[in-house]
All heavy atoms as a GROMACS GRO file, in nm:
protein
  553
    1GLY      N    1   0.079  -0.120   0.000
    1GLY     CA    2   0.000   0.000   0.000
    1GLY      C    3   0.084   0.127   0.000
    1GLY      O    4   0.028   0.234   0.001
    2GLU      N    5   0.217   0.115  -0.002
    2GLU     CA    6   0.303   0.233  -0.004
    2GLU      C    7   0.418   0.210  -0.101
    2GLU      O    8   0.459   0.097  -0.124
    2GLU     CB    9   0.359   0.260   0.136
    2GLU     CG   10   0.252   0.295   0.238
    2GLU     CD   11   0.309   0.322   0.376
    2GLU    OE1   12   0.427   0.359   0.387
    2GLU    OE2   13   0.235   0.305   0.473
    3PHE      N   14   0.467   0.317  -0.156
    3PHE     CA   15   0.579   0.310  -0.249
    3PHE      C   16   0.710   0.338  -0.177
    3PHE      O   17   0.712   0.405  -0.074
    3PHE     CB   18   0.562   0.413  -0.363
    3PHE     CG   19   0.447   0.383  -0.453
    3PHE    CD1   20   0.328   0.453  -0.441
    3PHE    CD2   21   0.457   0.284  -0.549
    3PHE    CE1   22   0.221   0.426  -0.524
    3PHE    CE2   23   0.350   0.257  -0.633
    3PHE     CZ   24   0.233   0.328  -0.620
    4LYS      N   25   0.820   0.283  -0.232
    4LYS     CA   26   0.952   0.317  -0.179
    4LYS      C   27   0.974   0.467  -0.200
    4LYS      O   28   0.927   0.520  -0.299
    4LYS     CB   29   1.062   0.238  -0.252
    4LYS     CG   30   1.057   0.090  -0.227
    4LYS     CD   31   1.167   0.016  -0.299
    4LYS     CE   32   1.137   0.007  -0.447
    4LYS     NZ   33   1.234  -0.068  -0.526
    5PRO      N   34   1.036   0.532  -0.109
    5PRO     CA   35   1.127   0.481  -0.008
    5PRO      C   36   1.062   0.438   0.124
    5PRO      O   37   1.132   0.418   0.222
    5PRO     CB   38   1.226   0.594   0.014
    5PRO     CG   39   1.147   0.717  -0.010
    5PRO     CD   40   1.049   0.679  -0.120
    6SER      N   41   0.930   0.422   0.127
    6SER     CA   42   0.870   0.366   0.248
    6SER      C   43   0.930   0.227   0.273
    6SER      O   44   0.942   0.147   0.180
    6SER     CB   45   0.718   0.352   0.231
    6SER     OG   46   0.664   0.274   0.335
    7PRO      N   47   0.962   0.195   0.396
    7PRO     CA   48   1.020   0.064   0.427
    7PRO      C   49   0.915  -0.046   0.445
    7PRO      O   50   0.949  -0.160   0.472
    7PRO     CB   51   1.094   0.090   0.558
    7PRO     CG   52   1.014   0.195   0.625
    7PRO     CD   53   0.966   0.285   0.512
    8LYS      N   54   0.787  -0.013   0.426
    8LYS     CA   55   0.680  -0.109   0.454
    8LYS      C   56   0.696  -0.240   0.376
    8LYS      O   57   0.682  -0.349   0.433
    8LYS     CB   58   0.544  -0.046   0.424
    8LYS     CG   59   0.427  -0.133   0.462
    8LYS     CD   60   0.294  -0.062   0.439
    8LYS     CE   61   0.179  -0.150   0.480
    8LYS     NZ   62   0.050  -0.083   0.458
    9GLY      N   63   0.724  -0.233   0.247
    9GLY     CA   64   0.740  -0.354   0.166
    9GLY      C   65   0.857  -0.438   0.212
    9GLY      O   66   0.850  -0.562   0.213
   10ILE      N   67   0.966  -0.374   0.251
   10ILE     CA   68   1.082  -0.446   0.300
   10ILE      C   69   1.048  -0.516   0.431
   10ILE      O   70   1.081  -0.634   0.450
   10ILE     CB   71   1.203  -0.352   0.319
   10ILE    CG1   72   1.246  -0.294   0.183
   10ILE    CG2   73   1.319  -0.423   0.387
   10ILE    CD1   74   1.350  -0.184   0.192
   11HIS      N   75   0.979  -0.446   0.520
   11HIS     CA   76   0.940  -0.508   0.647
   11HIS      C   77   0.849  -0.628   0.624
   11HIS      O   78   0.865  -0.731   0.690
   11HIS     CB   79   0.872  -0.405   0.737
   11HIS     CG   80   0.965  -0.304   0.794
   11HIS    ND1   81   0.926  -0.177   0.828
   11HIS    CD2   82   1.097  -0.309   0.822
   11HIS    CE1   83   1.028  -0.109   0.876
   11HIS    NE2   84   1.134  -0.187   0.873
   12LEU      N   85   0.755  -0.617   0.531
   12LEU     CA   86   0.666  -0.730   0.500
   12LEU      C   87   0.743  -0.849   0.446
   12LEU      O   88   0.718  -0.964   0.482
   12LEU     CB   89   0.558  -0.687   0.401
   12LEU     CG   90   0.451  -0.593   0.455
   12LEU    CD1   91   0.363  -0.541   0.342
   12LEU    CD2   92   0.367  -0.664   0.560
   13ALA      N   93   0.840  -0.822   0.356
   13ALA     CA   94   0.921  -0.930   0.299
   13ALA      C   95   1.004  -0.999   0.408
   13ALA      O   96   1.010  -1.122   0.413
   13ALA     CB   97   1.012  -0.876   0.190
   14LEU      N   98   1.066  -0.920   0.493
   14LEU     CA   99   1.147  -0.978   0.601
   14LEU      C  100   1.060  -1.064   0.693
   14LEU      O  101   1.099  -1.175   0.730
   14LEU     CB  102   1.215  -0.867   0.682
   14LEU     CG  103   1.325  -0.790   0.612
   14LEU    CD1  104   1.368  -0.669   0.696
   14LEU    CD2  105   1.444  -0.878   0.580
   15GLU      N  106   0.944  -1.012   0.727
   15GLU     CA  107   0.854  -1.085   0.815
   15GLU      C  108   0.809  -1.217   0.751
   15GLU      O  109   0.811  -1.322   0.816
   15GLU     CB  110   0.731  -0.999   0.848
   15GLU     CG  111   0.635  -1.065   0.944
   15GLU     CD  112   0.515  -0.977   0.975
   15GLU    OE1  113   0.528  -0.854   0.976
   15GLU    OE2  114   0.407  -1.034   0.996
   16SER      N  115   0.774  -1.212   0.624
   16SER     CA  116   0.727  -1.335   0.557
   16SER      C  117   0.839  -1.438   0.544
   16SER      O  118   0.812  -1.559   0.540
   16SER     CB  119   0.666  -1.303   0.421
   16SER     OG  120   0.765  -1.265   0.329
   17LEU      N  121   0.964  -1.392   0.536
   17LEU     CA  122   1.078  -1.483   0.527
   17LEU      C  123   1.131  -1.525   0.664
   17LEU      O  124   1.216  -1.614   0.673
   17LEU     CB  125   1.192  -1.417   0.448
   17LEU     CG  126   1.163  -1.391   0.301
   17LEU    CD1  127   1.271  -1.300   0.242
   17LEU    CD2  128   1.153  -1.522   0.225
   18GLY      N  129   1.083  -1.460   0.769
   18GLY     CA  130   1.132  -1.489   0.903
   18GLY      C  131   1.275  -1.445   0.924
   18GLY      O  132   1.350  -1.509   0.997
   19VAL      N  133   1.312  -1.333   0.862
   19VAL     CA  134   1.448  -1.281   0.868
   19VAL      C  135   1.447  -1.144   0.937
   19VAL      O  136   1.360  -1.062   0.911
   19VAL     CB  137   1.506  -1.267   0.725
   19VAL    CG1  138   1.643  -1.202   0.727
   19VAL    CG2  139   1.510  -1.402   0.657
   20LYS      N  140   1.545  -1.124   1.024
   20LYS     CA  141   1.560  -0.994   1.090
   20LYS      C  142   1.636  -0.899   0.997
   20LYS      O  143   1.718  -0.943   0.916
   20LYS     CB  144   1.638  -1.009   1.220
   20LYS     CG  145   1.570  -1.096   1.322
   20LYS     CD  146   1.657  -1.113   1.443
   20LYS     CE  147   1.596  -1.213   1.538
   20LYS     NZ  148   1.685  -1.244   1.650
   21ALA      N  149   1.613  -0.770   1.014
   21ALA     CA  150   1.683  -0.670   0.932
   21ALA      C  151   1.834  -0.680   0.949
   21ALA      O  152   1.909  -0.656   0.855
   21ALA     CB  153   1.635  -0.529   0.968
   22THR      N  154   1.878  -0.721   1.066
   22THR     CA  155   2.022  -0.734   1.093
   22THR      C  156   2.083  -0.855   1.023
   22THR      O  157   2.205  -0.871   1.022
   22THR     CB  158   2.048  -0.743   1.244
   22THR    OG1  159   1.975  -0.854   1.297
   22THR    CG2  160   2.009  -0.615   1.314
   23GLU      N  161   2.000  -0.941   0.966
   23GLU     CA  162   2.046  -1.062   0.898
   23GLU      C  163   2.033  -1.052   0.746
   23GLU      O  164   2.053  -1.151   0.676
   23GLU     CB  165   1.964  -1.184   0.945
   23GLU     CG  166   1.970  -1.207   1.093
   23GLU     CD  167   1.870  -1.310   1.142
   23GLU    OE1  168   1.761  -1.325   1.082
   23GLU    OE2  169   1.901  -1.376   1.241
   24ALA      N  170   1.997  -0.935   0.696
   24ALA     CA  171   1.968  -0.920   0.553
   24ALA      C  172   2.047  -0.806   0.492
   24ALA      O  173   2.101  -0.721   0.562
   24ALA     CB  174   1.818  -0.896   0.534
   25ILE      N  175   2.051  -0.807   0.360
   25ILE     CA  176   2.107  -0.695   0.284
   25ILE      C  177   2.013  -0.668   0.168
   25ILE      O  178   1.956  -0.760   0.109
   25ILE     CB  179   2.250  -0.727   0.235
   25ILE    CG1  180   2.312  -0.603   0.169
   25ILE    CG2  181   2.252  -0.845   0.142
   25ILE    CD1  182   2.461  -0.615   0.147
   26TYR      N  183   1.993  -0.543   0.138
   26TYR     CA  184   1.903  -0.501   0.031
   26TYR      C  185   1.987  -0.468  -0.093
   26TYR      O  186   2.088  -0.400  -0.083
   26TYR     CB  187   1.825  -0.378   0.076
   26TYR     CG  188   1.718  -0.333  -0.020
   26TYR    CD1  189   1.587  -0.375  -0.004
   26TYR    CD2  190   1.748  -0.248  -0.126
   26TYR    CE1  191   1.488  -0.334  -0.091
   26TYR    CE2  192   1.649  -0.208  -0.214
   26TYR     CZ  193   1.520  -0.250  -0.196
   26TYR     OH  194   1.422  -0.210  -0.282
   27VAL      N  195   1.944  -0.518  -0.207
   27VAL     CA  196   2.012  -0.486  -0.333
   27VAL      C  197   1.914  -0.413  -0.422
   27VAL      O  198   1.802  -0.461  -0.446
   27VAL     CB  199   2.062  -0.615  -0.404
   27VAL    CG1  200   2.127  -0.580  -0.537
   27VAL    CG2  201   2.159  -0.690  -0.314
   28GLY      N  202   1.954  -0.297  -0.470
   28GLY     CA  203   1.868  -0.216  -0.556
   28GLY      C  204   1.949  -0.147  -0.663
   28GLY      O  205   2.069  -0.173  -0.678
   29ASP      N  206   1.883  -0.059  -0.737
   29ASP     CA  207   1.953   0.011  -0.845
   29ASP      C  208   1.933   0.162  -0.841
   29ASP      O  209   1.979   0.231  -0.930
   29ASP     CB  210   1.913  -0.045  -0.981
   29ASP     CG  211   1.766  -0.022  -1.016
   29ASP    OD1  212   1.688   0.019  -0.927
   29ASP    OD2  213   1.729  -0.048  -1.131
   30ARG      N  214   1.866   0.212  -0.739
   30ARG     CA  215   1.843   0.356  -0.730
   30ARG      C  216   1.877   0.405  -0.589
   30ARG      O  217   1.804   0.376  -0.495
   30ARG     CB  218   1.697   0.387  -0.764
   30ARG     CG  219   1.665   0.351  -0.908
   30ARG     CD  220   1.521   0.372  -0.944
   30ARG     NE  221   1.479   0.508  -0.914
   30ARG     CZ  222   1.350   0.544  -0.906
   30ARG    NH1  223   1.255   0.456  -0.925
   30ARG    NH2  224   1.319   0.668  -0.879
   31PRO      N  225   1.985   0.479  -0.576
   31PRO     CA  226   2.025   0.525  -0.443
   31PRO      C  227   1.917   0.608  -0.373
   31PRO      O  228   1.894   0.590  -0.253
   31PRO     CB  229   2.149   0.610  -0.468
   31PRO     CG  230   2.197   0.575  -0.603
   31PRO     CD  231   2.079   0.522  -0.679
   32ASP      N  232   1.851   0.694  -0.448
   32ASP     CA  233   1.754   0.784  -0.388
   32ASP      C  234   1.628   0.712  -0.339
   32ASP      O  235   1.564   0.757  -0.244
   32ASP     CB  236   1.716   0.896  -0.485
   32ASP     CG  237   1.659   0.845  -0.617
   32ASP    OD1  238   1.695   0.733  -0.659
   32ASP    OD2  239   1.579   0.918  -0.680
   33VAL      N  240   1.594   0.600  -0.401
   33VAL     CA  241   1.474   0.526  -0.363
   33VAL      C  242   1.510   0.399  -0.286
   33VAL      O  243   1.467   0.379  -0.173
   33VAL     CB  244   1.390   0.492  -0.488
   33VAL    CG1  245   1.270   0.408  -0.451
   33VAL    CG2  246   1.346   0.619  -0.559
   34ASP      N  247   1.589   0.312  -0.347
   34ASP     CA  248   1.624   0.184  -0.284
   34ASP      C  249   1.716   0.204  -0.164
   34ASP      O  250   1.695   0.141  -0.060
   34ASP     CB  251   1.688   0.090  -0.386
   34ASP     CG  252   1.594   0.052  -0.497
   34ASP    OD1  253   1.477   0.019  -0.467
   34ASP    OD2  254   1.634   0.054  -0.614
   35GLY      N  255   1.817   0.287  -0.180
   35GLY     CA  256   1.908   0.312  -0.068
   35GLY      C  257   1.836   0.374   0.050
   35GLY      O  258   1.859   0.337   0.165
   36GLU      N  259   1.746   0.466   0.022
   36GLU     CA  260   1.670   0.532   0.129
   36GLU      C  261   1.571   0.436   0.194
   36GLU      O  262   1.554   0.435   0.316
   36GLU     CB  263   1.598   0.656   0.076
   36GLU     CG  264   1.516   0.731   0.178
   36GLU     CD  265   1.596   0.786   0.296
   36GLU    OE1  266   1.721   0.794   0.290
   36GLU    OE2  267   1.533   0.821   0.398
   37ALA      N  268   1.506   0.351   0.115
   37ALA     CA  269   1.412   0.252   0.171
   37ALA      C  270   1.486   0.156   0.263
   37ALA      O  271   1.438   0.125   0.373
   37ALA     CB  272   1.342   0.175   0.059
   38ALA      N  273   1.602   0.110   0.221
   38ALA     CA  274   1.681   0.020   0.304
   38ALA      C  275   1.725   0.089   0.432
   38ALA      O  276   1.718   0.030   0.541
   38ALA     CB  277   1.802  -0.030   0.227
   39ARG      N  278   1.769   0.213   0.420
   39ARG     CA  279   1.812   0.289   0.539
   39ARG      C  280   1.697   0.300   0.639
   39ARG      O  281   1.712   0.273   0.758
   39ARG     CB  282   1.861   0.428   0.501
   39ARG     CG  283   1.918   0.507   0.620
   39ARG     CD  284   1.941   0.653   0.586
   39ARG     NE  285   1.816   0.724   0.564
   39ARG     CZ  286   1.732   0.763   0.661
   39ARG    NH1  287   1.758   0.737   0.787
   39ARG    NH2  288   1.622   0.829   0.631
   40ARG      N  289   1.578   0.333   0.588
   40ARG     CA  290   1.461   0.347   0.676
   40ARG      C  291   1.421   0.213   0.739
   40ARG      O  292   1.366   0.210   0.849
   40ARG     CB  293   1.343   0.405   0.599
   40ARG     CG  294   1.361   0.549   0.559
   40ARG     CD  295   1.240   0.599   0.486
   40ARG     NE  296   1.259   0.733   0.433
   40ARG     CZ  297   1.164   0.803   0.372
   40ARG    NH1  298   1.044   0.751   0.355
   40ARG    NH2  299   1.191   0.923   0.326
   41ALA      N  300   1.447   0.102   0.667
   41ALA     CA  301   1.413  -0.031   0.718
   41ALA      C  302   1.522  -0.087   0.810
   41ALA      O  303   1.503  -0.190   0.872
   41ALA     CB  304   1.390  -0.126   0.602
   42GLY      N  305   1.637  -0.019   0.816
   42GLY     CA  306   1.745  -0.063   0.903
   42GLY      C  307   1.834  -0.170   0.842
   42GLY      O  308   1.901  -0.242   0.915
   43LEU      N  309   1.838  -0.178   0.708
   43LEU     CA  310   1.923  -0.275   0.639
   43LEU      C  311   2.037  -0.205   0.569
   43LEU      O  312   2.019  -0.095   0.516
   43LEU     CB  313   1.844  -0.347   0.529
   43LEU     CG  314   1.752  -0.459   0.566
   43LEU    CD1  315   1.619  -0.405   0.607
   43LEU    CD2  316   1.735  -0.548   0.446
   44PRO      N  317   2.153  -0.270   0.560
   44PRO     CA  318   2.256  -0.219   0.471
   44PRO      C  319   2.212  -0.246   0.327
   44PRO      O  320   2.130  -0.335   0.303
   44PRO     CB  321   2.380  -0.302   0.508
   44PRO     CG  322   2.325  -0.428   0.564
   44PRO     CD  323   2.195  -0.391   0.630
   45ALA      N  324   2.263  -0.170   0.233
   45ALA     CA  325   2.223  -0.188   0.094
   45ALA      C  326   2.342  -0.180   0.000
   45ALA      O  327   2.440  -0.112   0.029
   45ALA     CB  328   2.120  -0.080   0.055
   46VAL      N  329   2.329  -0.248  -0.112
   46VAL     CA  330   2.423  -0.236  -0.223
   46VAL      C  331   2.342  -0.188  -0.341
   46VAL      O  332   2.238  -0.244  -0.374
   46VAL     CB  333   2.492  -0.370  -0.256
   46VAL    CG1  334   2.582  -0.354  -0.378
   46VAL    CG2  335   2.573  -0.421  -0.137
   47ILE      N  336   2.390  -0.082  -0.405
   47ILE     CA  337   2.322  -0.025  -0.520
   47ILE      C  338   2.400  -0.061  -0.646
   47ILE      O  339   2.516  -0.023  -0.662
   47ILE     CB  340   2.306   0.129  -0.507
   47ILE    CG1  341   2.235   0.164  -0.375
   47ILE    CG2  342   2.233   0.185  -0.627
   47ILE    CD1  343   2.094   0.111  -0.361
   48ILE      N  344   2.335  -0.136  -0.736
   48ILE     CA  345   2.395  -0.180  -0.861
   48ILE      C  346   2.395  -0.064  -0.960
   48ILE      O  347   2.298   0.012  -0.968
   48ILE     CB  348   2.316  -0.297  -0.922
   48ILE    CG1  349   2.313  -0.416  -0.825
   48ILE    CG2  350   2.370  -0.339  -1.057
   48ILE    CD1  351   2.445  -0.482  -0.803
   49GLY      N  352   2.501  -0.053  -1.038
   49GLY     CA  353   2.510   0.051  -1.140
   49GLY      C  354   2.577   0.177  -1.093
   49GLY      O  355   2.587   0.275  -1.166
   50VAL      N  356   2.622   0.176  -0.969
   50VAL     CA  357   2.696   0.289  -0.913
   50VAL      C  358   2.841   0.243  -0.902
   50VAL      O  359   2.867   0.136  -0.847
   50VAL     CB  360   2.641   0.328  -0.774
   50VAL    CG1  361   2.725   0.438  -0.712
   50VAL    CG2  362   2.496   0.371  -0.785
   51PRO      N  363   2.935   0.318  -0.954
   51PRO     CA  364   3.075   0.275  -0.949
   51PRO      C  365   3.118   0.234  -0.809
   51PRO      O  366   3.082   0.298  -0.712
   51PRO     CB  367   3.153   0.398  -0.996
   51PRO     CG  368   3.056   0.476  -1.077
   51PRO     CD  369   2.921   0.450  -1.015
   52GLY      N  370   3.193   0.122  -0.803
   52GLY     CA  371   3.242   0.070  -0.676
   52GLY      C  372   3.317   0.176  -0.599
   52GLY      O  373   3.385   0.261  -0.654
   53GLY      N  374   3.302   0.173  -0.471
   53GLY     CA  375   3.366   0.270  -0.385
   53GLY      C  376   3.275   0.387  -0.352
   53GLY      O  377   3.292   0.452  -0.250
   54ALA      N  378   3.178   0.414  -0.440
   54ALA     CA  379   3.082   0.519  -0.410
   54ALA      C  380   2.990   0.470  -0.300
   54ALA      O  381   2.963   0.351  -0.289
   54ALA     CB  382   3.000   0.554  -0.534
   55SER      N  383   2.945   0.561  -0.216
   55SER     CA  384   2.854   0.521  -0.110
   55SER      C  385   2.770   0.640  -0.068
   55SER      O  386   2.798   0.754  -0.103
   55SER     CB  387   2.930   0.464   0.010
   55SER     OG  388   3.014   0.563   0.064
   56GLY      N  389   2.666   0.608   0.005
   56GLY     CA  390   2.577   0.710   0.057
   56GLY      C  391   2.530   0.668   0.195
   56GLY      O  392   2.590   0.580   0.257
   57ALA      N  393   2.421   0.726   0.240
   57ALA     CA  394   2.369   0.697   0.373
   57ALA      C  395   2.320   0.553   0.381
   57ALA      O  396   2.210   0.522   0.339
   57ALA     CB  397   2.257   0.793   0.408
   58GLY      N  398   2.405   0.463   0.430
   58GLY     CA  399   2.366   0.325   0.450
   58GLY      C  400   2.382   0.233   0.331
   58GLY      O  401   2.346   0.117   0.337
   59TRP      N  402   2.437   0.282   0.220
   59TRP     CA  403   2.454   0.196   0.103
   59TRP      C  404   2.594   0.207   0.045
   59TRP      O  405   2.662   0.306   0.065
   59TRP     CB  406   2.349   0.223  -0.004
   59TRP     CG  407   2.349   0.362  -0.060
   59TRP    CD1  408   2.273   0.466  -0.018
   59TRP    CD2  409   2.428   0.413  -0.170
   59TRP    NE1  410   2.300   0.578  -0.092
   59TRP    CE2  411   2.395   0.548  -0.187
   59TRP    CE3  412   2.523   0.357  -0.254
   59TRP    CZ2  413   2.453   0.627  -0.285
   59TRP    CZ3  414   2.582   0.436  -0.351
   59TRP    CH2  415   2.546   0.570  -0.366
   60THR      N  416   2.632   0.102  -0.027
   60THR     CA  417   2.760   0.095  -0.098
   60THR      C  418   2.730   0.068  -0.244
   60THR      O  419   2.640  -0.009  -0.276
   60THR     CB  420   2.846  -0.020  -0.042
   60THR    OG1  421   2.871   0.006   0.096
   60THR    CG2  422   2.977  -0.034  -0.116
   61GLY      N  423   2.806   0.128  -0.333
   61GLY     CA  424   2.785   0.108  -0.476
   61GLY      C  425   2.858  -0.013  -0.530
   61GLY      O  426   2.965  -0.050  -0.481
   62ALA      N  427   2.798  -0.075  -0.632
   62ALA     CA  428   2.861  -0.185  -0.706
   62ALA      C  429   2.833  -0.158  -0.854
   62ALA      O  430   2.718  -0.141  -0.894
   62ALA     CB  431   2.803  -0.319  -0.666
   63GLY      N  432   2.938  -0.151  -0.934
   63GLY     CA  433   2.922  -0.117  -1.075
   63GLY      C  434   2.838  -0.217  -1.152
   63GLY      O  435   2.766  -0.180  -1.244
   64ASP      N  436   2.847  -0.346  -1.115
   64ASP     CA  437   2.771  -0.450  -1.185
   64ASP      C  438   2.753  -0.569  -1.091
   64ASP      O  439   2.794  -0.566  -0.976
   64ASP     CB  440   2.840  -0.492  -1.315
   64ASP     CG  441   2.984  -0.538  -1.294
   64ASP    OD1  442   3.016  -0.591  -1.185
   64ASP    OD2  443   3.065  -0.523  -1.387
   65PHE      N  444   2.689  -0.676  -1.144
   65PHE     CA  445   2.662  -0.792  -1.060
   65PHE      C  446   2.788  -0.868  -1.020
   65PHE      O  447   2.792  -0.933  -0.916
   65PHE     CB  448   2.560  -0.884  -1.126
   65PHE     CG  449   2.421  -0.827  -1.120
   65PHE    CD1  450   2.366  -0.765  -1.231
   65PHE    CD2  451   2.348  -0.832  -1.003
   65PHE    CE1  452   2.239  -0.711  -1.225
   65PHE    CE2  453   2.221  -0.778  -0.996
   65PHE     CZ  454   2.166  -0.716  -1.107
   66TYR      N  455   2.892  -0.864  -1.104
   66TYR     CA  456   3.018  -0.928  -1.067
   66TYR      C  457   3.079  -0.858  -0.946
   66TYR      O  458   3.131  -0.922  -0.854
   66TYR     CB  459   3.116  -0.929  -1.185
   66TYR     CG  460   3.069  -1.016  -1.297
   66TYR    CD1  461   3.028  -0.961  -1.418
   66TYR    CD2  462   3.064  -1.155  -1.281
   66TYR    CE1  463   2.982  -1.043  -1.521
   66TYR    CE2  464   3.019  -1.237  -1.384
   66TYR     CZ  465   2.978  -1.180  -1.503
   66TYR     OH  466   2.933  -1.259  -1.605
   67GLU      N  467   3.073  -0.725  -0.946
   67GLU     CA  468   3.125  -0.650  -0.832
   67GLU      C  469   3.040  -0.677  -0.709
   67GLU      O  470   3.092  -0.690  -0.598
   67GLU     CB  471   3.129  -0.501  -0.864
   67GLU     CG  472   3.203  -0.422  -0.760
   67GLU     CD  473   3.223  -0.276  -0.800
   67GLU    OE1  474   3.193  -0.238  -0.915
   67GLU    OE2  475   3.269  -0.202  -0.713
   68LEU      N  476   2.909  -0.689  -0.726
   68LEU     CA  477   2.821  -0.726  -0.615
   68LEU      C  478   2.865  -0.860  -0.557
   68LEU      O  479   2.875  -0.876  -0.436
   68LEU     CB  480   2.675  -0.734  -0.660
   68LEU     CG  481   2.578  -0.793  -0.559
   68LEU    CD1  482   2.568  -0.706  -0.434
   68LEU    CD2  483   2.441  -0.813  -0.624
   69GLY      N  484   2.893  -0.956  -0.643
   69GLY     CA  485   2.940  -1.087  -0.598
   69GLY      C  486   3.067  -1.078  -0.518
   69GLY      O  487   3.083  -1.145  -0.416
   70ARG      N  488   3.159  -0.992  -0.562
   70ARG     CA  489   3.284  -0.973  -0.487
   70ARG      C  490   3.256  -0.911  -0.351
   70ARG      O  491   3.314  -0.952  -0.250
   70ARG     CB  492   3.384  -0.890  -0.567
   70ARG     CG  493   3.449  -0.968  -0.680
   70ARG     CD  494   3.565  -0.892  -0.740
   70ARG     NE  495   3.525  -0.766  -0.802
   70ARG     CZ  496   3.483  -0.756  -0.929
   70ARG    NH1  497   3.473  -0.861  -1.005
   70ARG    NH2  498   3.451  -0.639  -0.980
   71ILE      N  499   3.167  -0.813  -0.348
   71ILE     CA  500   3.131  -0.748  -0.221
   71ILE      C  501   3.073  -0.850  -0.124
   71ILE      O  502   3.106  -0.852  -0.006
   71ILE     CB  503   3.031  -0.632  -0.244
   71ILE    CG1  504   3.100  -0.516  -0.315
   71ILE    CG2  505   2.970  -0.586  -0.112
   71ILE    CD1  506   3.006  -0.410  -0.365
   72LEU      N  507   2.989  -0.938  -0.176
   72LEU     CA  508   2.924  -1.038  -0.091
   72LEU      C  509   3.011  -1.163  -0.071
   72LEU      O  510   2.974  -1.251   0.006
   72LEU     CB  511   2.790  -1.080  -0.153
   72LEU     CG  512   2.688  -0.967  -0.168
   72LEU    CD1  513   2.563  -1.019  -0.237
   72LEU    CD2  514   2.654  -0.905  -0.033
   73GLY      N  515   3.125  -1.169  -0.141
   73GLY     CA  516   3.212  -1.284  -0.128
   73GLY      C  517   3.161  -1.407  -0.199
   73GLY      O  518   3.197  -1.519  -0.166
   74VAL      N  519   3.076  -1.387  -0.302
   74VAL     CA  520   3.015  -1.499  -0.374
   74VAL      C  521   3.096  -1.540  -0.495
   74VAL      O  522   3.113  -1.658  -0.521
   74VAL     CB  523   2.871  -1.461  -0.417
   74VAL    CG1  524   2.809  -1.570  -0.501
   74VAL    CG2  525   2.787  -1.430  -0.296
   75ILE      N  526   3.144  -1.444  -0.570
   75ILE     CA  527   3.217  -1.474  -0.693
   75ILE      C  528   3.365  -1.453  -0.667
   75ILE      O  529   3.408  -1.344  -0.633
   75ILE     CB  530   3.170  -1.384  -0.809
   75ILE    CG1  531   3.021  -1.404  -0.836
   75ILE    CG2  532   3.251  -1.411  -0.935
   75ILE    CD1  533   2.964  -1.305  -0.935
   76ALA      N  534   3.444  -1.556  -0.689
   76ALA     CA  535   3.589  -1.546  -0.668
   76ALA      C  536   3.658  -1.548  -0.803
   76ALA      O  537   3.612  -1.613  -0.897
   76ALA     CB  538   3.637  -1.660  -0.581
   77GLY      N  539   3.768  -1.480  -0.813
   77GLY     CA  540   3.851  -1.487  -0.934
   77GLY      C  541   3.806  -1.405  -1.050
   77GLY      O  542   3.854  -1.424  -1.161
   78ARG      N  543   3.714  -1.314  -1.032
   78ARG     CA  544   3.673  -1.227  -1.144
   78ARG      C  545   3.710  -1.086  -1.114
   78ARG      O  546   3.717  -1.040  -1.009
   78ARG     CB  547   3.521  -1.236  -1.166
   78ARG     CG  548   3.487  -1.367  -1.229
   78ARG     CD  549   3.354  -1.355  -1.293
   78ARG     NE  550   3.331  -1.480  -1.363
   78ARG     CZ  551   3.235  -1.498  -1.446
   78ARG    NH1  552   3.150  -1.402  -1.471
   78ARG    NH2  553   3.218  -1.610  -1.506
   0.00000   0.00000   0.00000
C-alpha cells in the first residue's frame, strides 16, 4: 500500500521470510529510492550501477553484478 522509499514492503518481505533486518542486505539500483528505503528499514544496501567505492547513507555502490558478488564474497577470481 506504499511506495519506496517507504520501508513497509521491506518489512513485510522480512517478516514473511522470518528474517531480521540485521540478517539481511538489500540490493537495488536507485540510491535515492532503494538506498533510502533500506536505510529506513534498518538494512545495509548495495546499489547496482553505481561505481564501486561510491557510497551514501547506508549503502555501498557496485558497478555491476560481478562486483556485487565480490562485495558479498560470492564470486571469486573475477
